[in-house]
C-alpha positions in Angstrom: 20.6 23.4 17.1 23.0 20.6 16.6 23.2 19.7 12.9 25.7 16.9 13.3 25.1 15.4 9.8 25.0 18.6 7.7 28.5 18.0 6.4 27.3 15.1 4.2 27.4 17.0 1.0 27.7 15.7 -2.6 31.2 14.6 -3.4 32.5 14.6 0.1 35.0 11.9 1.2 34.5 10.2 4.5 35.1 6.9 6.2 32.6 4.1 5.8 29.6 5.0 7.9 27.6 3.0 10.3 24.1 2.0 9.1 21.6 4.8 8.9 18.6 4.2 11.2 15.4 5.3 9.3 12.2 5.1 11.2 8.6 5.1 10.0 5.8 7.0 11.9 2.9 6.7 9.4 1.6 4.0 7.1 -1.4 6.1 5.8 -3.1 9.4 6.1 -4.9 8.9 9.5 -2.4 6.7 11.2 -1.5 7.0 14.9 -0.6 10.6 15.7 1.6 9.6 18.7 3.8 7.5 16.5 6.2 10.3 15.5 6.9 11.2 19.2 7.2 7.5 20.0 9.7 6.8 17.3 11.8 9.9 18.1 11.8 9.3 21.9 11.9 5.4 21.8 15.5 5.0 20.7 18.2 6.4 18.5 17.2 7.2 14.9 18.8 9.4 12.2 15.8 10.0 9.9 12.1 10.1 10.7 9.9 9.2 7.7 6.1 8.9 7.1 4.0 7.6 4.2 0.7 9.5 3.9 -0.2 8.9 0.3 -2.1 6.0 -1.3 -3.7 6.1 -4.7 -7.0 6.9 -3.1 -5.5 9.6 -0.9 -4.7 11.9 -3.8 -8.3 11.9 -4.7 -9.3 12.6 -1.1 -6.9 15.5 -1.1 -8.3 16.8 -4.3 -11.8 16.9 -2.8 -10.4 18.7 0.2 -8.8 21.3 -2.0 -12.0 21.9 -3.8 -13.6 23.0 -0.6 -10.5 24.9 0.6 -7.8 26.1 -1.9 -5.3 26.2 0.9 -5.7 22.4 1.6 -4.4 19.5 -0.4 -1.8 18.1 2.1 -2.0 15.8 5.1 -2.9 18.1 7.9 -2.2 15.6 10.6 1.5 15.7 9.7 1.7 19.3 11.1 0.6 18.0 14.5 3.3 15.3 14.4 5.9 17.9 13.4 4.9 20.1 16.3 5.4 17.2 18.7 9.0 16.4 17.5 10.6 19.2 15.6 12.6 20.6 18.5 13.8 17.2 19.6 14.8 16.3 16.0 16.8 19.5 15.6 18.6 19.0 18.9 19.5 15.4 17.9 20.2 16.0 14.2 17.3 13.8 13.1 16.1 14.6 9.7 12.3 14.5 8.9 11.2 13.2 5.4 7.6 12.7 4.4 5.3 12.7 1.4 2.6 14.5 3.4 2.7 17.4 0.8 0.3 15.5 -1.4 -1.1 18.0 -3.9 0.4 21.0 -2.1 4.0 20.4 -0.9 4.9 24.1 -1.2 1.9 25.0 1.0 2.9 22.4 3.6 6.5 23.6 3.7 5.3 27.1 4.3 3.0 25.9 7.1 5.9 24.1 8.7 7.9 27.3 8.5 5.2 29.2 10.4 4.9 26.4 13.0 8.6 26.5 13.5 8.6 30.2 14.0 5.9 30.0 16.6 8.1 27.4 18.4 11.1 29.7 18.1 12.9 27.2 15.9 14.8 27.8 12.6 14.9 24.5 10.6 16.0 24.5 7.0 12.9 23.3 5.1 12.7 22.0 1.5 10.0 20.6 -0.6 10.2 18.3 -3.6 7.7 18.7 -6.5 7.3 18.4 -10.2 5.1 15.3 -9.9 1.9 17.2 -10.5 1.5 17.3 -14.3 -2.3 17.8 -14.6 -1.8 21.3 -16.1 0.8 20.1 -18.5 -1.2 17.2 -20.1 -2.1 19.2 -23.2 1.5 19.9 -24.1 2.5 16.4 -23.3 -0.2 14.9 -25.5 0.9 17.3 -28.3 4.4 15.9 -27.9 3.1 12.4 -28.6 2.2 11.0 -25.2 -0.9 8.8 -25.4 -1.2 8.0 -21.7 -2.5 4.5 -22.4 -4.1 2.7 -19.4 -1.6 0.2 -18.0 -4.1 -2.6 -17.8 -6.5 -2.0 -20.7 -4.2 -0.3 -23.2 -6.8 2.3 -23.9 -5.4 5.7 -24.9 -6.5 8.8 -22.9 -8.1 10.2 -26.0 -10.8 7.5 -25.6 -12.2 9.6 -22.8 -14.2 12.8 -23.4 -13.5 14.2 -19.9 -10.2 15.4 -18.4 -8.5 14.1 -15.3 -8.7 16.2 -12.1 -5.4 14.9 -10.8 -2.3 13.5 -12.6 0.8 12.8 -10.6 4.1 11.1 -11.7 5.9 8.9 -9.2 9.2 10.6 -8.5 12.2 8.8 -7.1 14.3 9.5 -4.1 17.1 11.7 -5.6 15.2 14.9 -4.9 15.1 13.9 -1.2 18.8 13.0 -1.4 19.7 16.4 -3.0 17.7 18.3 -0.4 19.4 16.5 2.5 22.9 17.0 0.9 22.1 20.7 0.8 21.4 20.7 4.6 17.6 20.4 4.8 16.3 19.4 8.2 12.8 18.8 7.0 11.9 17.6 3.5 8.3 17.3 2.3 7.3 15.9 -1.0 4.4 15.4 -3.3 3.9 12.1 -5.0 7.1 10.0 -4.8 7.4 6.3 -4.8 6.7 5.1 -1.3 10.1 3.4 -0.9 11.8 6.6 -2.0 11.2 7.9 1.5 13.9 5.4 2.6 16.1 5.1 -0.5 16.6 8.9 -0.7 17.9 9.3 2.8 20.0 6.1 2.5 21.7 7.5 -0.6 22.4 10.8 1.2 23.8 9.1 4.2 26.1 6.7 2.4 27.0 8.9 -0.6 25.6 6.5 -3.2 25.8 7.3 -6.9 22.9 7.1 -9.3 24.0 3.8 -10.8 24.6 2.0 -7.4 21.6 -0.1 -8.4 22.3 -3.1 -6.0 22.6 -0.7 -3.0 19.5 1.3 -4.1 17.6 -1.9 -4.6 18.4 -3.0 -1.0 17.1 0.3 0.3 14.0 0.1 -1.8 13.2 -3.4 -0.4 13.7 -2.0 3.1 11.5 1.0 2.3 8.8 -1.3 1.0 8.9 -3.2 4.2 8.5 -0.3 6.6 6.3 2.0 4.5 3.1 0.7 6.0 4.1 1.1 9.6 3.0 -1.6 12.1 2.3 -4.1 9.3 6.0 -5.0 9.4 5.8 -5.6 13.2 2.9 -8.0 13.2 0.0 -5.9 12.1 -2.4 -7.8 9.8 -0.3 -10.9 10.2 -2.2 -14.2 9.6 -0.4 -16.7 11.8 -1.8 -15.6 15.2 0.2 -18.2 17.1 3.4 -16.3 16.3 2.1 -13.0 17.8 2.8 -13.6 21.4 2.9 -9.9 22.3 -0.7 -8.8 21.5 -0.2 -5.1 22.3 -0.7 -2.8 19.4 2.4 -3.3 17.3 5.3 -0.9 17.3 6.3 1.0 14.3 9.3 -0.3 12.3 12.7 1.1 11.5 15.4 0.0 9.0 19.1 0.0 9.7 20.5 0.3 6.2 24.2 -0.4 5.7 26.6 1.0 3.1 26.2 -2.1 0.8 22.4 -1.7 0.8 21.7 -4.6 3.2 19.4 -3.7 6.1 18.0 -4.9 9.4 14.3 -4.4 10.0 13.6 -3.9 13.7 11.5 -1.9 16.2 12.2 0.0 19.4 12.6 -2.0 22.6 9.5 -2.4 24.7 7.0 -2.0 21.8 4.3 -4.5 20.9 4.2 -7.0 18.1 7.0 -8.9 16.6 9.5 -8.5 13.7 10.2 -11.9 12.2 11.0 -13.4 8.8 7.3 -14.0 8.5 6.2 -10.5 9.2 8.8 -9.2 6.8 7.9 -11.7 4.1 4.2 -10.6 4.4 5.1 -7.0 3.9 7.4 -7.7 1.0 4.5 -9.4 -0.8 2.1 -6.6 0.0 0.7 -4.8 -3.1 3.3 -6.0 -5.6 3.1 -7.6 -9.0 6.2 -8.9 -10.8 9.0 -9.7 -8.3 11.1 -7.3 -10.5 9.7 -4.3 -8.4 10.2 -1.4 -10.7 10.8 2.1 -9.2 11.9 5.4 -10.5 15.5 5.0 -9.4 16.1 1.2 -9.7 14.4 -2.1 -10.2 14.6 -4.1 -7.0 14.5 -7.8 -7.7 12.6 -9.2 -4.8 13.3 -12.8 -5.9 17.0 -12.3 -5.2 16.9 -11.2 -1.6 17.5 -13.3 1.5 16.0 -13.0 4.9 17.8 -14.0 8.1 16.5 -13.8 11.7 19.5 -12.3 13.4 18.0 -12.0 16.9 14.6 -11.4 18.4 12.9 -8.6 16.4 15.8 -8.2 14.1 15.5 -9.5 10.5 18.3 -8.9 7.9 17.5 -8.3 4.3 20.6 -9.0 2.1 21.6 -10.0 -1.4 19.1 -7.8 -3.2 20.0 -7.3 -6.8 19.2 -4.1 -8.6 19.1 -2.9 -12.2 18.4 0.2 -14.1 14.9 1.7 -13.8 12.6 2.0 -16.8 12.8 5.1 -18.9 9.2 5.9 -18.2 7.6 6.9 -14.9 4.3 5.6 -13.6 1.6 8.3 -13.5 -1.6 8.1 -11.4 -4.6 10.0 -12.8 -8.0 10.5 -11.3 -11.2 11.4 -13.0 -14.5 12.5 -11.5 -16.7 9.5 -12.0 -19.9 11.0 -10.8 -21.9 10.2 -7.7 -22.5 7.0 -5.8 -24.7 5.8 -2.9 -25.2 2.5 -1.0 -28.1 1.3 1.1 -28.1 -2.1 2.8 -31.3 -4.0 3.7 -31.3 -6.5 6.5 -33.2 -9.7 5.7 -34.0 -12.1 8.5 -35.1 -15.7 8.8 -36.9 -17.5 6.0 -37.2 -17.0 2.3 -34.0 -14.9 2.1 -33.5 -15.0 -1.7 -37.2 -14.4 -2.5 -37.3 -11.4 -0.1 -34.1 -10.1 -1.8 -35.6 -10.3 -5.3 -38.8 -8.6 -4.1 -36.9 -5.8 -2.4 -34.9 -5.1 -5.6 -38.0 -5.1 -7.8 -39.9 -2.9 -5.4 -37.1 -0.4 -4.9 -36.4 0.3 -8.5 -40.2 0.4 -9.4 -40.5 3.3 -6.9 -37.4 4.9 -8.4 -38.6 4.7 -12.0 -36.4 1.9 -13.1 -32.7 0.9 -13.0 -32.0 2.7 -16.2 -32.1 6.0 -14.3 -28.7 5.1 -13.0 -25.4 4.7 -14.9 -24.6 1.6 -12.9 -26.4 -0.6 -10.4 -24.7 -3.2 -8.2 -26.8 -5.5 -6.0 -25.2 -8.1 -3.8 -26.9 -10.6 -1.4 -24.4 -11.2 1.4 -25.4 -14.4 3.3 -24.5 -14.4 7.0 -27.6 -16.4 8.1 -27.9 -20.0 9.2 -30.9 -22.1 10.1 -32.4 -22.2 13.6 -29.9 -19.6 14.9 -29.4 -19.0 18.6 -29.4 -15.2 18.1 -31.5 -13.0 15.9 -28.4 -11.4 14.3 -27.2 -14.8 13.3 -30.3 -15.4 11.2 -29.7 -12.3 9.0 -28.4 -11.6 5.5 -27.6 -8.2 3.9 -28.9 -7.0 0.6 -26.3 -4.3 -0.5 -27.5 -2.0 -3.2 -25.1 0.5 -4.8 -26.0 3.0 -7.5 -23.9 5.4 -9.5 -24.9 8.3 -11.7 -24.3 11.9 -12.8 -27.4 13.3 -11.0 -26.6 14.0 -7.4 -30.2 14.4 -6.3 -31.3 11.1 -7.8 -28.3 9.1 -6.5 -28.6 10.9 -3.2 -31.6 11.3 -1.0 -34.1 10.2 -3.7 -32.4 6.8 -3.8 -31.8 6.4 -0.1 -35.1 7.9 0.8 -37.0 5.2 -1.2 -35.1 2.5 0.7 -36.4 3.9 3.9 -39.9 4.5 2.6 -40.2 0.7 1.9 -40.1 0.0 5.7 -43.8 -0.6 6.0 -44.6 -1.9 2.5 -41.8 -4.4 1.8 -40.9 -7.8 3.0 -41.5 -8.9 6.6 -38.9 -7.6 9.0 -37.4 -5.0 6.5 -34.9 -2.5 8.0 -31.7 -0.9 6.9 -28.3 -0.7 8.4 -28.2 3.2 8.1 -30.6 6.1 7.8 -30.9 7.8 4.4 -27.6 9.0 3.2 -26.5 11.7 0.6 -24.6 10.9 -2.5 -20.8 11.1 -2.5 -18.4 11.9 -5.3 -16.3 9.0 -6.5 -13.1 8.9 -8.6 -12.0 6.8 -11.5 -8.4 5.7 -11.4 -6.2 5.7 -14.6 -2.7 4.3 -14.2 -0.3 5.1 -17.1 3.3 5.9 -18.0 5.2 9.0 -19.1 8.6 9.6 -20.6 10.6 10.7 -17.5 12.5 13.4 -19.4 9.2 15.4 -19.6 9.0 15.7 -15.8 10.7 18.5 -13.9 11.8 17.0 -10.7 12.6 19.9 -8.4 13.9 20.7 -4.9 12.9 24.1 -3.5 14.0 25.7 -0.2 11.8 28.2 1.6 14.6 30.8 1.0 13.7 30.5 -2.7 16.6 28.4 -3.9 15.5 25.9 -6.4 17.4 22.9 -7.9 16.5 20.6 -10.7 17.1 17.0 -10.0 18.9 15.0 -12.8 17.5 11.7 -13.9 19.3 8.5 -13.1 20.5 6.3 -15.9 17.5 4.3 -17.2 16.5 1.9 -19.9 15.1 -1.3 -18.5 16.1 -4.2 -16.3 17.7 -7.6 -16.5 16.6 -10.6 -14.5 18.6 -9.6 -11.5 19.8 -13.2 -11.1 17.1 -15.1 -9.0 18.4 -16.6 -5.8 19.3 -20.3 -6.1 17.0 -22.4 -3.9 17.1 -26.2 -3.7 13.6 -27.4 -3.0 12.6 -30.9 -1.9 10.1 -32.9 -3.9 6.5 -32.2 -3.2 5.1 -34.6 -0.6 2.7 -37.3 -1.7 0.6 -39.7 0.4 -2.8 -39.3 2.0 -4.4 -35.9 2.2 -6.9 -34.2 4.5 -9.4 -31.5 3.5 -8.7 -28.5 5.7 -8.4 -24.7 5.2 -5.5 -23.7 3.1 -4.5 -21.3 5.8 -3.5 -24.2 8.0 -0.2 -24.2 6.2 -0.2 -21.0 4.1 0.0 -17.4 5.1 -1.4 -14.5 3.0 -1.3 -10.8 2.6 -3.4 -9.0 0.0 -4.1 -5.4 -1.1 -4.9 -3.1 -4.0 -2.9 -1.7 -6.9 -5.4 0.6 -8.6 -8.1 -1.6 -10.2 -6.1 -4.7 -9.5 -5.8 -6.9 -6.4 -2.8 -8.9 -5.3 -2.6 -11.9 -3.1 0.8 -13.0 -1.8 0.9 -16.5 -0.4 3.8 -18.1 1.5 4.6 -21.1 3.7 6.8 -21.5 6.7 9.0 -24.3 5.4 10.4 -25.6 2.2 8.4 -28.8 2.0 5.1 -26.9 2.3 6.3 -24.5 -0.4 7.2 -27.3 -2.7 3.7 -28.6 -2.4 2.1 -25.2 -2.8 4.2 -24.3 -5.8 3.3 -27.5 -7.6 -0.4 -27.5 -6.6 -1.6 -23.9 -6.9 -1.7 -22.9 -10.6 -3.8 -20.1 -12.1 -6.8 -22.3 -12.7 -6.8 -23.7 -9.2 -6.5 -20.1 -7.9 -9.6 -19.2 -9.9 -11.4 -22.0 -8.1 -10.4 -20.6 -4.8 -11.5 -17.1 -5.8 -14.6 -17.4 -8.0 -14.6 -13.6 -8.4 -11.6 -14.0 -10.6 -13.6 -15.9 -13.3 -13.2 -14.1 -16.6 -10.4 -11.8 -15.3 -6.7 -12.1 -16.1 -4.7 -13.7 -13.3 -1.0 -13.3 -13.2 1.1 -15.7 -11.2 4.7 -15.1 -10.0 7.1 -17.3 -8.0 9.4 -16.1 -5.2 11.1 -19.3 -4.0 13.5 -17.3 -1.8 10.5 -16.2 0.2 8.7 -19.6 -0.2 6.0 -17.5 -1.8 3.7 -17.1 -4.8 2.1 -13.9 -5.8 -1.2 -13.6 -7.7 -2.5 -10.4 -9.4 -6.1 -10.3 -10.3 -6.4 -7.7 -13.0 -9.6 -5.6 -12.9 -11.0 -7.1 -9.7 -11.4 -3.6 -8.2 -12.8 -2.1 -11.4 -11.8 1.5 -11.8 -9.9 1.7 -8.6 -10.7 1.8 -4.9 -12.7 5.0 -5.0 -15.0 3.5 -7.7 -15.1 -0.1 -6.5 -18.5 -1.6 -5.4 -16.9 -4.5 -3.5 -17.7 -4.6 0.2 -13.9 -4.8 0.6 -12.8 -2.2 -2.0 -9.1 -2.4 -1.2 -9.0 -6.2 -1.1 -7.6 -6.2 2.4 -9.5 -9.3 3.4 -9.0 -11.2 0.1 -5.9 -13.1 1.4 -7.7 -14.3 4.5 -10.6 -15.4 2.3 -8.2 -17.5 0.3 -6.8 -19.0 3.5 -10.3 -19.9 4.6 -10.9 -22.0 1.4 -10.6 -25.8 1.9 -8.0 -27.8 0.0 -6.7 -31.4 0.0 -3.4 -31.0 1.9 -0.9 -33.8 2.4 -1.2 -35.0 6.0 2.5 -34.9 6.3 2.3 -31.1 6.2 -0.3 -31.0 9.0 2.0 -31.9 11.9 0.9 -29.7 14.8 3.9 -30.5 17.0 4.9 -27.7 19.4 8.1 -26.8 17.5 7.1 -27.2 13.9 6.2 -23.5 13.4 7.2 -21.9 16.6 8.3 -18.3 16.0 12.0 -18.3 15.3 12.3 -22.1 14.6 14.9 -22.4 11.9 13.3 -23.7 8.6 16.4 -23.0 6.5 20.1 -23.4 7.5 20.6 -19.6 7.1 17.9 -18.7 9.6 18.8 -18.4 13.2 15.9 -18.1 15.6 15.7 -16.0 18.7 
């Protein structure tokens, strides 16, 4: 084995190093298995990372562990490790992933067994301490109220207990493991960007208070954490994606000053542009002061520069001290849920829908038998359709309750039994389905000193990870941007997406929609035109909900957070799009009066790489 980087120990002196090349091979649990091999073999890298945990994933892993006490981690990660471990050891490539989920120690042991079967001897470490579910009693006795971040309700308002509770750890445990010579580091719940900032701090020998450098690495980590999304995946401006192959996975070249270049391996699909990087920077954020366990990264200070084809530099990121409290994600068992969808065809759509609802719950003994009933009529139909399917609407009925039998086959069986006694043409999209368990998400905060952040090696050596200096954040010093006056003159009613891009997602029970433009004039108009009330008009679902609006002029972007749109989190949401993935595209589809001067469709106005600021150089 060639451990060429193992001399990077704490306190060592060395010459300034080249940028560290940190590659991503997973954006979620279930991502492309071949990505690990492709990233290792596709070009030179120093660290292979993968993000396997979303807020929903922890609940999924809990359910897996209920069936099998030896489960609780991302099992697909083992397949990827088997593919690349030997090559990584030969090349000195470190492997860092949060695939440990609820069982990082178990995963580390399984990797050890796998390595032994391959006749390999890597040094394996795991990072834990994030799982605090068994310590909640003592923490509450010490005065922690675990108030819900959005509602302010204390945990004591609930009569049940959470089944999972995980604090978001930072990257210093990863750094410490790598400094001690680890070849493979698996973690439980760490902040997604810590998978990048931790290795960057190890490589460059950063200190705990190097907040600007850490903030730069956090920004890069946020960009690459979701895999192909940084390389054109889910990108709204289709005209810019000239390579329509499945996008490659991204990597970040992070320099000693914290600046980075986002790129991908040669010959892979998609594109890395200021647009794709902007989209990912806006994904699932709130305040531009992006707070993490190790630093606050001020996204409204960074600058993007297209250095070359598929190479985007992120520079100028300002950082400040992190909060003195860690975010904690809790999950409760919410009960059981089930959904049946009726297809309604042709005429009298609304009357048929009312009749179906009335008939269904008469047969079930009333809606009061369920804790919650959600009925949505989804209209896809249009008059005199050329095809049968184009004349149909869906009546989507979701029920929740504590009785698995009633919510399960009793509910779905009645839907099927209505087939010959209901409205004309009644049929459903699925056969009768059993009930499924759903979780209720509870985001909260915890004093960081109460969490034991640990690094443990398979040989038994265990190290506590000290906390970085904390205590809040300043403004970071927003980047100075000179914007032109908003255009006036005649307007045309067209879809907002004609001039505006969007990326949306979930943060617990909240949804975010990041909107940006491709030039300053369009942004000047968007910024002056789109206030909170007009956003509510675009998204009627936001009526009655708190909407937070943030400006990021350096990205020509606005970010909106709709508090509570997803209810008690993704696992409990009854929306057809529970993670709000399509919400941004819905906003782009809404019509608006847009100045005609912004609607120039000339061949070079928004050609990929066309400079729209003096500091951007196109391919």
